[in-house]
TORFI-861402 format. One line per field, with one value per residue: residue number from 0; residue in one letter; x, y, z of N, C-alpha, C in turn. Coordinates in steps of 0.2 Angstrom, whole numbers. Atoms other than C-alpha are relative to their C-alpha. Layout:
# residues N
num: NUM_...
residu: A_...
nX: X_...
nY: Y_...
nZ: Z_...
caX: X_...
caY: Y_...
caZ: Z_...
cX: X_...
cY: Y_...
cZ: Z_...
***
This chain:
# residues 293
num: 0_1_2_3_4_5_6_7_8_9_10_11_12_13_14_15_16_17_18_19_20_21_22_23_24_25_26_27_28_29_30_31_32_33_34_35_36_37_38_39_40_41_42_43_44_45_46_47_48_49_50_51_52_53_54_55_56_57_58_59_60_61_62_63_64_65_66_67_68_69_70_71_72_73_74_75_76_77_78_79_80_81_82_83_84_85_86_87_88_89_90_91_92_93_94_95_96_97_98_99_100_101_102_103_104_105_106_107_108_109_110_111_112_113_114_115_116_117_118_119_120_121_122_123_124_125_126_127_128_129_130_131_132_133_134_135_136_137_138_139_140_141_142_143_144_145_146_147_148_149_150_151_152_153_154_155_156_157_158_159_160_161_162_163_164_165_166_167_168_169_170_171_172_173_174_175_176_177_178_179_180_181_182_183_184_185_186_187_188_189_190_191_192_193_194_195_196_197_198_199_200_201_202_203_204_205_206_207_208_209_210_211_212_213_214_215_216_217_218_219_220_221_222_223_224_225_226_227_228_229_230_231_232_233_234_235_236_237_238_239_240_241_242_243_244_245_246_247_248_249_250_251_252_253_254_255_256_257_258_259_260_261_262_263_264_265_266_267_268_269_270_271_272_273_274_275_276_277_278_279_280_281_282_283_284_285_286_287_288_289_290_291_292
residu: X_X_X_X_X_X_X_X_X_X_X_X_X_X_X_X_X_X_X_X_X_X_X_X_X_X_X_X_X_X_X_X_X_X_X_X_X_X_X_X_X_X_X_X_X_X_X_X_X_X_X_X_X_X_X_X_X_X_X_X_X_X_X_X_X_X_X_X_X_X_X_X_X_X_X_X_X_X_X_X_X_X_X_X_X_X_X_X_X_X_X_X_X_X_X_X_X_X_X_X_X_X_X_X_X_X_X_X_X_X_X_X_X_X_X_X_X_X_X_X_X_X_X_X_X_X_X_X_X_X_X_X_X_X_X_X_X_X_X_X_X_X_X_X_X_X_X_X_X_X_X_X_X_X_X_X_X_X_X_X_X_X_X_X_X_X_X_X_X_X_X_X_X_X_X_X_X_X_X_X_X_X_X_X_X_X_X_X_X_X_X_X_X_X_X_X_X_X_X_X_X_X_X_X_X_X_X_X_X_X_X_X_X_X_X_X_X_X_X_X_X_X_X_X_X_X_X_X_X_X_X_X_X_X_X_X_X_X_X_X_X_X_X_X_X_X_X_X_X_X_X_X_X_X_X_X_X_X_X_X_X_X_X_X_X_X_X_X_X_X_X_X_X_X_X_X_X_X_X_X_X_X_X_X_X_X_X_X_X_X_X_X_X
nX: -1_-3_-7_-1_-3_5_-3_-4_-5_3_-5_-2_-5_3_-4_-7_-3_0_6_5_5_6_5_6_0_2_-6_-6_1_-1_-7_-3_2_-3_-7_0_-3_1_-7_1_-1_6_5_5_6_1_-5_1_-4_-6_-2_-4_3_-3_3_6_4_5_-2_6_-1_-6_1_-7_-4_-4_-7_-4_-7_-6_-1_7_3_7_3_7_3_4_3_-2_1_-2_-6_-4_-5_-5_-3_-6_0_-6_-5_-4_3_-1_5_-1_6_1_8_3_6_4_5_-5_-7_-5_-3_-2_-4_-6_-4_-2_5_1_-4_0_6_1_-7_-2_-2_1_6_3_7_3_-4_4_-4_2_-1_-3_6_2_5_-2_3_0_-3_-3_3_-3_-7_-3_-7_-5_-7_3_-5_3_-7_-4_4_-1_-6_0_-2_-7_-3_0_-4_-8_-1_3_-1_6_5_6_6_2_-6_-1_-2_3_-1_6_2_3_7_4_2_5_7_4_4_7_4_-1_-6_-7_-6_-1_6_-2_-5_-3_4_-2_-2_2_-2_-8_-2_-6_0_-6_-5_-3_-4_4_0_6_-1_6_2_3_7_2_1_7_6_2_5_1_5_1_8_1_3_4_0_-6_-3_-5_-5_-5_-5_-4_-7_-6_-2_-6_-5_0_-7_0_-1_5_7_3_6_5_7_3_7_3_7_3_8_3_0_1_-6_-1_5_-2_0_-4_-6_-6_2_-1_-7_-4_3_-2_5_7_2_0_6_6_0_3_6_4_0_4_6_2_0_7_-3
nY: -7_-3_-2_-7_-1_1_-2_5_4_7_6_2_4_7_4_0_-7_-4_-4_3_-5_1_-3_-5_-3_5_4_-4_-1_6_2_-4_3_6_-2_-4_3_-4_-2_0_-6_-4_0_5_-4_-4_1_6_5_2_7_-1_-5_0_5_-3_-5_2_-2_-4_-7_-3_-6_0_6_0_1_-5_3_-4_-5_-3_-5_-1_-7_1_-4_4_-4_0_6_6_3_3_5_1_6_3_7_4_-2_-5_-5_-6_-4_-8_-3_-7_0_-7_-1_1_-6_-7_3_-4_3_6_1_-4_5_-4_-1_6_2_-5_-1_5_0_6_1_7_2_6_0_-7_-6_-3_-3_-7_-6_-6_-3_1_5_7_2_7_3_7_3_6_1_6_0_-4_-2_-6_-6_-7_-3_0_0_5_0_-6_2_-1_5_6_0_2_6_5_-1_-2_-2_-2_4_6_4_6_-4_-6_-2_-2_-5_1_4_-4_-4_3_0_-6_-3_2_-5_-7_-3_-1_1_-6_2_6_-3_6_6_5_7_6_6_-1_-5_-4_-4_-5_2_-6_-6_-3_5_4_6_4_6_6_3_4_7_1_1_-5_-4_-7_-2_-7_-2_-6_-4_-4_4_-1_3_4_3_5_3_6_0_0_-6_-4_2_7_0_6_-3_1_-3_5_-2_6_-2_-4_1_-6_1_-6_0_-6_-1_-7_-4_-2_-5_-2_5_6_0_-3_-8_-4_2_-6_-5_-2_4_-2_-5_2_4_-5_-3_5_1_-6_0_5_-2_-6_3_4_8
nZ: -1_6_1_-2_-6_-6_-7_-2_3_1_0_-7_0_-1_-6_1_-1_7_2_5_1_-4_4_-3_-7_-6_0_-3_-7_-3_1_-5_-6_-1_-2_-6_-7_-7_-4_-6_-4_1_-6_0_1_-6_-5_-3_4_-2_-4_-5_-5_-7_-4_-5_4_5_7_3_-3_3_5_3_-1_6_-2_5_2_-1_5_2_-4_-1_-2_0_-4_-5_-4_-7_-4_3_-2_5_-3_4_-3_3_-1_2_-4_3_2_-3_3_-1_0_-1_0_1_-2_7_2_1_0_-2_-8_1_-6_-1_-5_-7_-5_-2_-4_-4_-3_-5_-3_1_7_2_1_-2_-1_-2_3_4_6_1_5_-2_-3_-7_-1_1_6_-1_-6_1_-4_-1_3_-2_3_-3_3_4_1_2_1_5_5_4_5_5_6_0_-4_4_6_-3_-3_4_7_3_-5_3_-3_4_1_-4_-7_-2_-6_-4_2_7_-1_-3_5_4_-4_-1_6_1_-3_2_-4_4_-3_-6_-5_-4_-5_-3_-2_-6_3_-4_0_1_-4_-1_-7_0_-5_-5_4_5_7_1_0_3_-4_4_-1_-5_2_5_-3_-4_4_-3_2_0_0_4_-5_5_6_2_6_-3_5_-3_5_-4_4_-6_-4_2_-5_0_1_6_7_5_-1_-3_-3_1_1_-5_0_-2_-1_-5_-2_-2_-7_-1_0_-7_-3_-6_-6_2_-4_4_2_-7_-2_-1_2_7_4_0_4_7_3_-1_7_5_-2_2_7_3_-1_4_6_0_0
caX: -129_-124_-106_-97_-90_-98_-86_-79_-65_-71_-56_-52_-40_-42_-35_-18_-17_-20_-31_-47_-62_-77_-94_-105_-105_-112_-97_-84_-93_-92_-74_-70_-79_-70_-53_-58_-48_-51_-35_-33_-28_-44_-57_-70_-87_-98_-86_-95_-87_-71_-62_-54_-66_-60_-63_-80_-86_-102_-98_-115_-108_-92_-91_-73_-63_-47_-30_-17_-2_16_20_2_-10_-28_-40_-58_-69_-77_-90_-88_-87_-81_-68_-54_-43_-27_-19_-1_-4_13_24_32_18_21_7_10_-6_-12_-30_-40_-55_-67_-78_-62_-47_-37_-37_-26_-15_-2_12_19_3_0_15_13_-4_-4_14_19_29_26_10_-1_-18_-29_-17_-27_-21_-23_-25_-16_-33_-33_-45_-44_-46_-44_-40_-30_-42_-33_-15_-8_8_17_30_25_33_28_46_51_36_33_48_52_56_74_77_70_79_96_92_82_85_67_52_38_21_19_37_44_50_37_40_27_25_22_9_1_1_-8_-21_-24_-27_-43_-49_-43_-27_-11_7_8_-8_1_8_20_13_12_18_11_19_38_44_57_63_75_91_100_111_96_99_84_84_73_64_56_40_32_29_14_-4_-5_-18_-21_-38_-42_-59_-64_-68_-74_-78_-62_-52_-40_-24_-14_3_11_29_46_49_63_73_72_91_87_94_79_61_53_35_20_1_-9_-27_-39_-57_-70_-87_-98_-95_-99_-87_-78_-89_-86_-83_-74_-58_-46_-56_-54_-36_-29_-34_-25_-36_-51_-50_-45_-59_-71_-66_-70_-86_-92_-87_-96_-111_-111_-109_-125_-115
caY: -94_-82_-80_-64_-55_-62_-55_-71_-82_-98_-109_-120_-134_-153_-166_-164_-145_-141_-128_-133_-124_-122_-121_-111_-100_-114_-125_-111_-108_-127_-128_-113_-120_-137_-128_-117_-119_-113_-105_-110_-92_-85_-79_-92_-85_-87_-86_-101_-112_-111_-128_-120_-111_-104_-115_-111_-99_-104_-105_-96_-80_-78_-62_-65_-81_-81_-88_-76_-83_-81_-65_-60_-48_-44_-30_-28_-15_-20_-13_-6_-20_-33_-45_-50_-66_-67_-85_-92_-110_-115_-103_-91_-80_-61_-50_-31_-22_-5_1_18_25_19_36_47_38_53_45_31_21_30_19_32_36_17_15_31_33_15_19_2_-1_-20_-26_-38_-42_-26_-15_-1_3_23_36_52_59_53_39_20_13_-6_-16_-32_-42_-58_-64_-81_-77_-62_-60_-43_-27_-9_-3_-7_-7_-17_-22_-7_-9_-4_-16_-31_-26_-26_-42_-53_-44_-39_-30_-29_-35_-48_-54_-69_-57_-44_-31_-28_-11_-15_-27_-14_-2_-14_-17_1_5_-6_8_23_25_31_28_43_37_21_25_13_-4_-15_-33_-48_-65_-59_-51_-37_-30_-16_-21_-10_-1_3_-11_-20_-38_-50_-63_-72_-83_-90_-106_-113_-112_-95_-81_-63_-55_-37_-28_-14_1_11_6_2_-1_-15_-20_-34_-40_-57_-55_-58_-46_-33_-39_-57_-63_-79_-76_-84_-77_-86_-84_-97_-95_-82_-86_-72_-74_-61_-60_-48_-43_-27_-13_-8_2_12_0_-13_-17_-12_4_10_3_21_38_40_25_31_47_38_26_40_49_34_31_49_48_33_41_57_46_36_19
caZ: -324_-339_-344_-340_-326_-311_-298_-293_-297_-305_-302_-287_-282_-284_-272_-279_-277_-296_-302_-310_-316_-306_-315_-303_-288_-278_-283_-279_-262_-258_-264_-252_-237_-239_-238_-224_-207_-189_-182_-164_-160_-167_-153_-148_-155_-145_-130_-123_-135_-127_-123_-109_-97_-81_-67_-57_-71_-81_-99_-103_-93_-104_-114_-121_-124_-135_-135_-141_-151_-146_-155_-156_-150_-145_-141_-136_-128_-112_-101_-83_-71_-83_-76_-87_-83_-91_-90_-93_-96_-102_-92_-105_-109_-107_-108_-111_-107_-110_-106_-111_-105_-119_-118_-119_-126_-121_-103_-103_-91_-83_-75_-64_-55_-55_-45_-35_-29_-20_-14_-21_-37_-38_-46_-37_-30_-26_-36_-44_-62_-64_-77_-77_-72_-55_-58_-57_-74_-68_-52_-51_-42_-42_-44_-43_-52_-44_-57_-66_-71_-71_-75_-92_-103_-119_-130_-142_-161_-160_-146_-156_-172_-161_-153_-166_-182_-185_-175_-188_-182_-197_-195_-185_-170_-167_-154_-140_-145_-164_-158_-146_-161_-172_-159_-156_-175_-173_-162_-171_-160_-167_-162_-151_-142_-135_-118_-108_-104_-88_-91_-83_-80_-82_-67_-64_-47_-44_-35_-21_-34_-45_-59_-66_-61_-73_-62_-76_-75_-60_-70_-80_-74_-66_-70_-66_-65_-70_-66_-77_-66_-81_-99_-107_-123_-118_-129_-126_-134_-130_-135_-124_-111_-116_-100_-105_-106_-118_-135_-144_-146_-133_-129_-126_-128_-117_-113_-111_-104_-97_-89_-81_-62_-53_-53_-35_-23_-8_7_-3_7_-8_-11_8_10_10_8_-9_-16_-8_-18_-34_-34_-28_-44_-55_-46_-49_-67_-69_-62_-72_-87_-82_-80
cX: 4_7_1_3_-5_2_3_4_-2_6_1_6_-3_4_7_2_0_-6_-5_-6_-7_-7_-6_3_0_7_7_-1_2_8_4_-1_4_8_1_3_-1_6_-1_1_-6_-5_-6_-7_-5_6_-2_2_7_1_3_-3_3_-4_-6_-4_-5_2_-5_2_7_-2_6_4_5_7_5_7_6_1_-6_-3_-7_-3_-7_-2_-5_-4_3_-2_1_7_3_5_4_4_6_0_6_6_5_-4_2_-4_1_-8_0_-8_-1_-7_-4_-5_5_6_6_2_2_4_6_4_3_-4_-2_4_0_-5_-1_6_3_2_-1_-7_-2_-7_-2_4_-5_6_-3_1_4_-5_-2_-5_3_-3_-2_3_2_-4_3_7_3_7_6_7_-3_5_-3_6_2_-5_1_7_0_3_7_3_-1_4_7_1_-2_1_-6_-5_-7_-5_-2_7_0_1_-3_1_-6_-3_-3_-6_-5_-3_-5_-6_-3_-3_-7_-5_1_6_6_6_1_-5_3_5_4_-5_2_1_-1_3_8_2_7_0_7_5_2_3_-5_-1_-7_2_-6_-1_-3_-7_-1_-1_-7_-5_-3_-4_0_-8_-1_-8_0_-4_-4_-1_7_2_6_4_4_5_3_6_5_0_7_6_1_8_1_1_-5_-6_-3_-6_-5_-7_-2_-7_-4_-8_-3_-7_-1_1_-3_7_1_-4_4_-2_3_7_6_-2_3_6_3_-3_1_-5_-5_-1_0_-6_-6_0_-3_-8_-5_0_-5_-7_-3_-1_-6_2_-2
cY: 3_1_6_1_-1_2_-5_-5_-7_-6_-2_-5_-7_-3_0_7_3_4_-3_5_-3_3_5_2_-5_-4_3_1_-8_-2_5_-2_-7_2_5_-3_5_0_-1_6_5_0_-5_4_-6_-2_-7_-6_-2_-6_1_5_1_-4_4_5_-3_2_5_7_3_4_0_-6_0_-3_3_-4_2_4_3_5_0_6_-1_8_-3_5_1_-6_-7_-2_-4_-5_-1_-7_-1_-7_-4_3_4_5_7_5_8_2_7_1_9_0_0_6_5_-3_4_-2_-7_-1_4_-4_3_1_-8_-3_5_1_-6_-1_-8_-1_-7_-1_-6_0_7_7_4_2_7_3_6_5_0_-5_-7_-3_-8_-2_-7_-3_-7_-2_-7_-1_4_2_5_5_5_6_1_1_-6_1_5_-4_0_-6_-7_-1_-2_-8_-6_1_3_3_0_-5_-6_-5_-6_2_6_3_1_6_0_-3_4_5_-3_0_7_3_-2_5_8_3_0_-2_4_-1_-5_2_-7_-5_-3_-7_-4_-7_0_5_3_3_4_-2_7_6_2_-4_-4_-7_-4_-6_-5_-2_-3_-7_0_-1_6_6_6_3_8_1_7_4_5_-4_0_-3_-4_-4_-4_-3_-6_-1_0_6_2_-3_-8_-2_-6_3_-2_4_-5_3_-6_3_4_-2_6_-2_6_-2_5_-1_7_4_2_5_1_-6_-7_1_4_7_4_-1_6_5_2_-6_2_6_-2_-4_5_4_-4_-1_6_1_-3_2_6_-2_-5_-8_-3
cZ: -7_1_1_5_5_6_4_-4_-1_-1_8_-1_0_5_-1_0_-7_-1_-5_0_3_-5_2_6_5_0_3_7_4_0_6_7_2_1_6_6_5_4_8_4_-2_7_-1_0_0_5_4_-3_2_2_6_6_6_5_4_-4_-5_-7_-3_2_-4_-6_-5_1_-7_3_-5_-1_3_-5_-2_4_0_2_0_4_5_4_7_4_-3_3_-5_3_-6_3_-4_0_-1_4_-3_-4_3_-3_2_-1_1_-1_0_3_-7_-2_-1_-1_1_7_-1_6_0_5_6_5_1_5_7_4_6_5_-1_-8_-4_-1_4_2_3_-2_-4_-6_-2_-7_3_2_6_1_-1_-6_1_7_-1_6_4_-2_2_-3_4_-3_-6_0_-2_-1_-7_-6_-5_-4_-5_-7_-1_5_-4_-6_3_1_-5_-7_-3_6_-3_2_-4_-1_6_8_1_6_3_-2_-7_1_3_-6_-5_3_1_-7_0_4_-1_4_-5_4_6_5_5_5_3_3_7_-3_6_-2_-1_5_0_7_-1_6_4_-4_-6_-7_0_0_-3_5_-4_3_7_-1_-3_5_4_-4_4_-2_1_1_-2_5_-4_-7_-4_-7_3_-6_3_-5_4_-4_6_3_-3_5_-1_-3_-6_-6_-4_2_3_3_-1_0_6_-1_3_1_4_1_5_8_1_2_8_2_6_5_-1_4_-5_-2_6_2_3_-2_-8_-4_1_-4_-7_-3_1_-8_-6_1_-2_-6_-2_0_-5_-7_-1_-1_6
***
């Protein structure tokens, strides 16, 4: 190859870590590949290559497989009818989740309506997650944890700075909200677009006097399944819950898997459980029909 400006750095590292000259693009490529590493926190592509597939699910059916680092985040657009499993394998994951209608990101999770429409403030199996437009965005289909929170939202920047000294997403103690903002930018969302989150795997209850009581984790090995009732943008942060009383920044890995199922339909038990739910699901089903989904 002729000398001159080739657009690449013709230096590499020897086995002692010292810089050495490389004679060609081919040598530079070989050097880069030799030093490449695969992070255990990266998504598995294809998803079927995950070492921890959900029990009973064919690997070939998986659409999304990822382990989210403690203090990390993930995001994805999913189709209507996608089943998303969140797993807490070690017992200290804390998944702050925000969802948006992927066809119109102005429609997003509304925590107040998520508590009000089902007449239930505590999240669990068959609980719908609603938007402010009266539609069900997702349904909790399965829950082996029971330790969740729809009161506090993700940890905020000011709180993390006060408790840990830092909240930046690239720092050692990122806030849940900072991580959700980072995830949102991948979909053109801004700070003002991120609503209060629901949190899974770290429970909070309200006491008789109105105080919030942190119940913590149900332990290792639990999972929660969400069913997308519309096409969704899903943002997930794995950061300590704001009510966690432990002084250290404690979080453990969060697993995420997804595969295709059918969206809820009229006649399903959780759809017809109450008149309020019937109306909310009917709104989603009608919207999906008009959108040709």
